[in-house]
Every structure is written in structure tokens, then in C-alpha cells.
C-alpha positions as CSV (number, residue, x, y, z in Angstrom):
1,M,-122.1,-43.2,-128.3
2,I,-118.6,-43.6,-130.1
3,N,-118.4,-46.3,-132.7
4,V,-115.2,-48.0,-132.9
5,G,-113.7,-49.4,-136.2
6,A,-112.8,-48.0,-139.4
7,R,-115.7,-45.9,-140.7
8,Y,-115.2,-44.8,-144.3
9,L,-116.6,-41.3,-144.9
10,G,-116.3,-41.1,-148.5
11,N,-114.3,-39.0,-150.7
12,S,-111.1,-41.0,-149.9
13,R,-111.5,-40.2,-146.1
14,C,-111.6,-42.8,-143.4
15,Q,-112.0,-42.4,-139.5
16,F,-110.3,-44.8,-137.5
17,T,-111.4,-45.3,-133.8
18,V,-110.0,-47.6,-131.3
19,W,-110.6,-48.1,-127.5
20,A,-107.2,-48.5,-125.7
21,P,-107.4,-46.7,-122.3
22,L,-104.1,-48.0,-120.9
23,L,-101.8,-47.2,-123.8
24,A,-99.5,-44.4,-124.3
25,Q,-99.4,-44.5,-128.2
26,V,-101.6,-45.8,-130.9
27,A,-101.1,-45.5,-134.5
28,V,-102.7,-47.0,-137.6
29,K,-100.3,-48.7,-140.0
30,I,-101.7,-48.5,-143.7
31,V,-100.3,-51.8,-145.3
32,S,-101.8,-51.1,-148.5
33,E,-99.7,-49.2,-151.0
34,P,-98.5,-46.6,-150.3
35,E,-97.7,-47.9,-146.8
36,K,-97.8,-45.2,-143.9
37,L,-98.2,-44.7,-140.3
38,L,-100.6,-42.4,-138.8
39,P,-100.7,-41.5,-135.0
40,L,-104.0,-41.4,-133.5
41,K,-105.0,-38.7,-130.9
42,P,-106.8,-39.3,-127.6
43,I,-110.4,-38.0,-127.6
44,G,-111.3,-38.9,-124.0
45,N,-112.5,-42.1,-122.1
46,G,-109.8,-44.3,-123.4
47,Y,-110.6,-43.7,-127.2
48,W,-108.0,-42.7,-129.8
49,Q,-109.0,-41.5,-133.3
50,V,-107.7,-40.0,-136.5
51,I,-109.4,-39.1,-139.7
52,A,-107.1,-40.2,-142.7
53,T,-107.0,-39.1,-146.2
54,E,-106.1,-41.1,-149.5
55,I,-108.0,-44.1,-147.8
56,E,-110.3,-46.2,-150.1
57,P,-112.5,-49.3,-149.4
58,G,-110.6,-52.1,-149.5
59,T,-107.5,-50.6,-147.7
60,R,-105.6,-52.9,-145.4
61,Y,-104.2,-51.7,-142.0
62,L,-103.0,-52.7,-138.6
63,Y,-102.9,-50.9,-135.4
64,Q,-99.4,-50.2,-133.8
65,L,-99.5,-50.1,-130.0
66,N,-96.9,-48.1,-127.9
67,G,-94.5,-48.1,-131.1
68,E,-94.1,-51.8,-130.7
69,S,-96.7,-54.6,-131.4
70,E,-98.9,-54.6,-134.4
71,F,-102.4,-56.2,-134.3
72,P,-105.6,-56.2,-136.4
73,D,-108.6,-53.9,-135.5
74,P,-110.5,-55.3,-132.5
75,A,-113.7,-53.9,-134.3
76,S,-112.6,-55.0,-137.8
77,N,-115.4,-55.2,-140.3
78,F,-113.5,-57.8,-142.5
79,Q,-110.4,-59.9,-142.0
80,P,-109.8,-61.1,-145.6
81,E,-106.7,-63.2,-144.7
82,G,-107.9,-64.6,-141.4
83,V,-107.4,-63.7,-137.7
84,H,-103.7,-62.7,-137.6
85,N,-103.5,-60.5,-140.7
86,P,-104.4,-56.9,-141.6
87,S,-108.0,-55.7,-141.4
88,Q,-109.8,-54.1,-144.4
89,V,-111.7,-50.9,-144.7
90,I,-115.3,-51.5,-145.6
91,D,-117.8,-49.1,-147.1
92,H,-121.3,-50.3,-145.9
93,Q,-123.1,-47.7,-147.9
94,T,-122.3,-49.3,-151.4
95,F,-124.4,-52.4,-151.1
96,S,-127.7,-52.1,-153.1
97,W,-130.3,-53.3,-150.8
98,T,-133.7,-54.4,-152.4
99,D,-135.7,-54.9,-149.3
100,E,-136.9,-51.3,-148.6
101,V,-140.6,-52.7,-148.3
102,W,-139.5,-55.3,-145.6
103,S,-141.2,-54.9,-142.3
104,G,-140.3,-58.1,-140.6
105,I,-142.2,-60.9,-139.2
106,P,-143.9,-60.9,-135.6
107,L,-142.1,-63.2,-133.2
108,E,-145.2,-65.2,-132.7
109,E,-145.1,-66.2,-136.5
110,M,-141.6,-67.2,-136.8
111,I,-141.0,-70.7,-137.6
112,I,-137.1,-70.9,-137.2
113,Y,-134.5,-73.1,-139.1
114,E,-131.2,-73.2,-137.6
115,L,-128.7,-73.0,-140.3
116,H,-124.9,-73.4,-140.2
117,I,-123.4,-71.7,-143.2
118,G,-120.2,-73.9,-143.4
119,T,-122.3,-77.2,-143.7
120,F,-125.5,-76.3,-145.0
121,T,-124.4,-76.6,-148.6
122,K,-121.2,-78.1,-150.3
123,E,-119.8,-74.8,-151.0
124,G,-120.3,-73.7,-147.5
125,T,-121.0,-69.9,-148.4
126,F,-123.6,-67.4,-148.0
127,E,-124.5,-67.0,-151.5
128,A,-124.7,-70.9,-151.8
129,V,-127.7,-70.9,-149.6
130,I,-129.7,-68.4,-151.8
131,P,-130.9,-70.9,-154.3
132,R,-132.3,-73.1,-151.3
133,L,-134.4,-70.3,-149.7
134,S,-137.6,-71.4,-151.8
135,R,-137.4,-74.9,-150.4
136,L,-137.1,-73.6,-146.9
137,K,-140.2,-71.5,-147.6
138,E,-141.9,-74.6,-149.0
139,L,-141.3,-76.4,-145.8
140,G,-143.3,-73.7,-143.9
141,I,-139.9,-71.9,-142.5
142,T,-140.5,-68.1,-142.0
143,A,-137.2,-67.4,-140.4
144,I,-133.5,-68.7,-140.5
145,E,-131.3,-68.6,-137.6
146,I,-127.7,-68.3,-138.8
147,M,-125.0,-69.7,-136.4
148,P,-122.3,-67.3,-135.6
149,V,-120.3,-65.8,-138.5
150,A,-118.0,-63.6,-136.5
151,Q,-114.4,-64.2,-138.0
152,F,-112.8,-67.2,-136.3
153,S,-109.5,-69.2,-137.3
154,G,-109.5,-71.5,-140.2
155,D,-112.5,-72.1,-142.7
156,R,-115.1,-74.0,-140.9
157,N,-116.3,-73.9,-137.4
158,W,-119.5,-73.9,-135.2
159,G,-118.9,-70.4,-134.8
160,Y,-118.5,-70.1,-131.2
161,D,-114.7,-69.4,-131.3
162,G,-115.1,-66.2,-133.0
163,V,-112.5,-63.3,-132.0
164,Y,-113.6,-60.3,-134.1
165,P,-117.3,-59.8,-133.3
166,Y,-117.7,-57.2,-136.1
167,A,-116.1,-59.0,-138.7
168,V,-117.9,-61.6,-141.2
169,Q,-116.1,-64.8,-141.7
170,N,-114.0,-64.6,-144.7
171,S,-114.4,-68.2,-145.9
172,Y,-118.2,-67.9,-146.0
173,G,-118.2,-65.0,-148.3
174,G,-117.4,-61.8,-146.0
175,P,-119.6,-58.9,-145.5
176,D,-121.2,-58.8,-149.2
177,G,-122.0,-62.4,-149.0
178,L,-124.0,-62.0,-145.9
179,K,-125.9,-58.9,-147.1
180,K,-126.7,-60.9,-150.3
181,L,-128.2,-63.6,-148.3
182,V,-130.2,-61.4,-145.8
183,D,-131.5,-59.5,-148.8
184,A,-132.6,-62.6,-150.6
185,C,-134.1,-63.9,-147.5
186,H,-136.3,-60.8,-147.3
187,Q,-137.3,-61.0,-150.9
188,E,-138.7,-64.6,-150.0
189,G,-140.5,-63.4,-147.0
190,I,-137.9,-65.0,-144.6
191,A,-136.7,-63.1,-141.5
192,V,-132.9,-63.5,-140.4
193,V,-131.8,-64.3,-136.7
194,L,-128.2,-64.1,-136.2
195,D,-126.4,-66.0,-133.3
196,V,-124.1,-63.8,-131.5
197,V,-121.5,-64.5,-128.6
198,Y,-121.3,-62.0,-125.8
199,N,-120.1,-64.4,-123.1
200,H,-116.5,-65.1,-124.5
201,L,-114.2,-65.1,-127.5
202,G,-112.3,-67.8,-128.9
203,P,-108.6,-68.4,-128.2
204,E,-106.5,-68.0,-131.5
205,G,-106.5,-64.6,-132.8
206,N,-107.9,-63.0,-129.6
207,Y,-106.0,-59.9,-129.3
208,L,-108.5,-57.8,-127.5
209,G,-106.5,-57.9,-124.2
210,S,-103.7,-56.2,-125.9
211,F,-105.6,-52.9,-126.5
212,G,-107.3,-52.7,-123.0
213,P,-109.0,-54.7,-120.1
214,Y,-111.7,-56.4,-122.3
215,F,-111.4,-59.3,-119.8
216,T,-111.7,-59.9,-115.8
217,S,-110.4,-62.6,-113.6
218,K,-113.3,-61.9,-111.1
219,Y,-115.1,-64.9,-112.4
220,H,-114.2,-68.2,-113.7
221,P,-116.4,-69.4,-116.6
222,I,-115.5,-72.4,-118.6
223,W,-114.0,-70.6,-121.3
224,G,-111.4,-68.7,-119.2
225,D,-111.4,-65.0,-118.0
226,A,-114.8,-63.5,-118.3
227,I,-115.7,-60.5,-120.5
228,N,-115.3,-57.3,-118.4
229,Y,-118.8,-56.1,-117.9
230,D,-118.6,-54.8,-114.4
231,D,-115.0,-54.4,-113.5
232,A,-112.5,-51.4,-113.8
233,Y,-112.8,-49.7,-117.3
234,C,-115.9,-51.7,-118.1
235,D,-117.7,-48.8,-119.8
236,G,-115.6,-49.2,-123.0
237,V,-116.1,-53.1,-123.1
238,R,-120.0,-52.6,-122.6
239,E,-120.0,-49.9,-125.5
240,Y,-118.0,-52.3,-127.7
241,F,-120.7,-55.1,-127.4
242,L,-123.9,-52.8,-127.2
243,N,-122.8,-51.2,-130.4
244,N,-122.1,-54.5,-132.0
245,A,-125.6,-55.5,-131.5
246,L,-127.0,-52.4,-133.3
247,Y,-124.1,-52.8,-136.0
248,W,-125.6,-56.1,-137.2
249,L,-129.3,-54.7,-137.2
250,Q,-128.4,-51.4,-139.2
251,N,-125.6,-52.6,-141.4
252,Y,-126.7,-56.1,-142.4
253,H,-130.7,-55.7,-141.9
254,I,-130.7,-58.5,-139.3
255,D,-134.2,-59.0,-137.7
256,A,-133.4,-60.7,-134.5
257,L,-130.2,-61.7,-132.6
258,R,-129.8,-64.8,-130.5
259,L,-127.5,-64.3,-127.7
260,D,-125.5,-67.3,-126.8
261,A,-125.3,-68.6,-123.2
262,I,-126.2,-65.6,-121.2
263,Q,-125.6,-67.4,-118.0
264,G,-122.0,-66.7,-119.1
265,I,-122.5,-63.1,-119.0
266,Y,-121.3,-62.1,-115.6
267,D,-122.3,-58.6,-114.5
268,L,-123.2,-57.1,-111.1
269,S,-123.6,-53.8,-112.3
270,V,-126.7,-51.7,-111.1
271,K,-128.0,-52.0,-114.7
272,H,-127.2,-55.4,-116.1
273,F,-125.7,-55.6,-119.6
274,L,-128.5,-57.4,-120.9
275,E,-131.2,-54.9,-119.7
276,E,-129.1,-52.1,-121.2
277,L,-128.8,-54.1,-124.5
278,A,-132.8,-54.4,-124.6
279,E,-133.0,-50.7,-124.1
280,R,-130.8,-50.1,-126.9
281,V,-132.4,-52.3,-129.2
282,E,-135.8,-50.8,-128.2
283,A,-134.6,-47.4,-129.1
284,F,-133.4,-48.6,-132.4
285,S,-136.7,-50.3,-133.1
286,Q,-138.4,-47.2,-132.3
287,Q,-136.2,-45.2,-134.5
288,Q,-136.7,-47.6,-137.4
289,G,-140.4,-47.7,-136.9
290,R,-140.4,-51.6,-136.7
291,K,-139.6,-54.4,-134.3
292,Y,-136.3,-56.0,-133.9
293,Y,-136.1,-58.8,-131.4
294,L,-133.6,-60.4,-129.0
295,T,-133.6,-64.1,-128.0
296,A,-131.4,-65.8,-125.5
297,E,-130.1,-69.2,-124.7
298,S,-129.9,-69.8,-120.8
299,D,-129.0,-73.1,-119.2
300,L,-130.2,-71.7,-115.9
301,N,-134.0,-71.6,-117.1
302,D,-134.2,-68.5,-114.8
303,A,-137.6,-66.9,-115.3
304,R,-136.3,-63.6,-114.2
305,V,-134.9,-63.0,-117.7
306,I,-138.2,-62.5,-119.1
307,R,-140.3,-61.4,-115.9
308,S,-141.3,-58.0,-116.0
309,K,-140.5,-56.0,-112.9
310,N,-143.1,-53.3,-113.4
311,K,-145.6,-51.6,-115.9
312,A,-142.8,-49.7,-117.6
313,D,-140.9,-52.9,-118.1
314,M,-143.9,-54.7,-119.4
315,E,-144.6,-51.9,-122.0
316,L,-140.9,-52.3,-123.0
317,I,-141.4,-56.0,-123.5
318,V,-144.7,-55.6,-125.6
319,N,-143.8,-52.6,-127.7
320,G,-140.2,-53.3,-128.5
321,V,-137.8,-55.8,-127.9
322,M,-138.6,-59.3,-126.2
323,I,-136.1,-61.6,-124.5
324,F,-137.2,-65.2,-124.1
325,I,-135.2,-68.3,-123.4
326,T,-134.4,-71.1,-125.8
327,H,-132.9,-74.1,-123.9
328,Y,-130.8,-76.7,-125.7
329,I,-129.9,-80.2,-124.3
330,H,-126.2,-80.8,-125.3
């Protein structure tokens, strides 16, 4: 498993990794002072990588493709100036978590409050939610479902137009803001479900196609070209989204993911993306010694999403991750 994005290694060193299987040259352009251009080397399977020195958290950068166009990182952790501007290096190890004893809430005990960060408070930020958590708990809420926070264009949005699946919306408070909210929820005994979108990306600031074949014209969903889960070069695309799920669980201590509109995830592979995702989350659950859950929205109401095919699958559902359907009438 190769983790894409900018990974801060400590001691002023940062590993930059990007998937760009069809490009001849990739370089990272450091736009923070002093400005410099560092070529990445191919490491196999379409991945490019360089370990750069004299890089600190907060450093801003772009990727230069084939010596010409420059774009933010497809796996950016933070877009402080929005979808069109440089990405920022984040050190996820510096946040002081206080939820060491938190072990989650069983799925059957979750009473979920769906929460939109941009409209829940006047401030429209993660931190502004924290003083209201005790009131939610008084209402009997045991889990909040945060609507998508992947970076989108502008300051307010339902979240389903996100174009940087790894980046936390800047106008809501960025990475530290989300971590503070999750940490505070756990202190109140409230689990956190995060809404993620693996069926499409929004239109503005969507530069993934410049890096590689993230999309395919094989299918025709309502949002345009489908995400490439089963066409040529799909392995890198699948890894991008599989790793994204674990990224939220590991770095942000999210307890469960709600997958948006899985009927829009087109995949005719021998092993469907959702099956592989369930396996990855189950393995993570076993590694951490506690359950992490997947839930899914599906307009098809297809029982096969939750039906076990054999005893091994049943054990997977019972002992680890569970996928179930929530159906919303729009």
C-alpha cells in the first residue's frame, strides 16, 4: 500500500508521493520561501516520489506536470486558500488527542444526528459545534453524522461537490478544527460518522484528470464521467479511495463512514470496490482492537449490499465492519 500526498517525516523532511502513470515528468514546486523545484522519481506502478529536506509543516506546494502545468496535490491534506491554490504540508502527529480511552459505540446503540457544519451554528465552523454537544447529548444523541467536509469551492456547500477527498474544508476550520470537534465528541461520549463521497467529484477545482485516468467514460452517471474503478489503470484509483477511508479513521479518529449514493459506484471487477473497502476497514478494526463501521446510502434498495454470501462473509459482518443501507427520499 502506497500512501499518496505529502507525509511529514519529522526533522524538516517530507515525503511527496503522487500517482501519475501517464506522465513523463513530475516535480514538486515549493512556493513557500525559499521557492524551489524538486523532481520526483518513478517508483513503479505509476507512482512518483521524492523525500525533500528543509520542509516544515505549513509549507505550501504545487505539482508541476511535464514541465508545464501546475496543480495542487490530488491527495492534499489542506487547501488553505481554496481549490485552485497551493496545498499545505500537515503534520498529523502534533495534535494532542485526549480520547485514549474511547472505544466507540456499538452500531445498535447509535442514535444519529445528521449535522451540516456550515449551517449548524452562526459561525459555521467545527469548533463552534463543540459548546452545543452537551445539548445534543441531553436530547439522547449518541452519534453525529457530519456531512461531507472534503474541500470544495467557496465557503458553504452541502459538501457533495468536494474535489480534494483528503483535505478538510478550510472555511470550516481545516484539519485541526475537525480533530478538535471529534476529540470533544468522544469526551462527551458521542461517536462521529463522516459522510464521504466515492461516486463522483465536484466540477470546480477538479484537477485529478490532469494527473491520471481517475475517470472513465464507460458509464454515464448523472454527475458526468464515472470514477474509474474497473477500467485501464484502475488500480491506482482504487488505492486512492481505499486509502482515503483509512486516512479518516486513523488521522481524525472517525468512528464510522457513511458512503454517499453507492449506486453511483460503477465496478464490474471480480472484487467490487465496496467489498475491498469493507475488507480494508475490517483489517484496520482488528489492528486497532475495536470496531469501525461503514454505512451506505443506496437508492436501489438492493438487499445484496447487506446479504452474506457465505459463512466467512457473515463472520466479517458480525465481527468487524457492517454495511447497511439508509434510504433518503429527496
